[in-house]
C-alpha positions in Angstrom: -10.7 -18.8 17.0 -12.9 -15.8 17.8 -14.4 -13.9 14.8 -12.6 -10.6 15.8 -9.2 -12.3 15.9 -9.9 -13.9 12.5 -10.7 -10.5 11.0 -7.6 -8.9 12.7 -5.4 -11.7 11.3 -6.8 -11.1 7.8 -6.2 -7.4 8.1 -2.6 -8.0 9.1 -2.2 -10.3 6.1 -3.5 -7.6 3.9 -1.1 -5.0 5.3 1.8 -7.4 4.9 0.8 -8.0 1.2 0.6 -4.2 0.5 4.0 -3.8 2.2 5.6 -6.5 0.0 4.0 -4.9 -3.1 5.6 -1.5 -2.2 9.0 -3.1 -1.6 8.8 -4.8 -5.0 7.7 -1.5 -6.6 10.7 0.3 -5.0 13.1 -2.2 -6.6 11.4 -2.4 -10.0 9.6 0.8 -10.9 11.5 3.9 -11.9 8.6 6.2 -10.9 8.8 4.9 -7.4 12.5 5.3 -7.3 12.2 9.0 -8.4 9.5 9.5 -5.7 11.8 8.2 -3.0 14.6 10.4 -4.2 12.5 13.5 -4.2 11.0 12.8 -0.7 14.4 12.0 0.6 15.6 15.4 -0.6 12.7 16.9 1.3 14.1 15.3 4.5 11.7 12.4 4.8 12.8 9.1 6.3 12.6 5.9 4.4 10.0 4.7 6.9 7.8 7.7 6.2 8.1 7.3 2.5 7.1 3.7 2.6 4.2 4.5 4.8 3.0 7.1 2.2 3.4 4.6 -0.6 1.5 2.0 1.3 -1.4 4.4 1.9 -1.4 5.3 -1.8 -1.5 1.6 -2.8 -4.3 0.9 -0.3 -6.4 3.7 -1.8 -5.8 2.4 -5.3 -6.8 -1.1 -4.2 -9.9 0.2 -2.5 -11.0 2.0 -5.7 -10.5 -1.2 -7.7 -12.5 -3.3 -5.2 -15.2 -0.7 -5.0 -15.5 -0.4 -8.7 -15.7 -4.2 -9.0 -18.5 -4.4 -6.4 -20.5 -1.5 -7.6 -23.2 -2.5 -10.1 -23.0 -0.7 -13.5 -25.7 1.8 -14.1 
């Protein structure tokens, strides 16, 4: 398998994991349920809301990874 295809496949797996985390949060976390209700009232679609939540989760994950890889000063 070419290296590019391997990286693409891993990226797709990461996106799928973040998506499953968001779907779980939507079922379990009251804060996320309230967010969906407020965004729906603004006229956003469920797809747009999930996309926003996925971006937020990805940013949180990047911060965690970056903090873990940055040496302490």
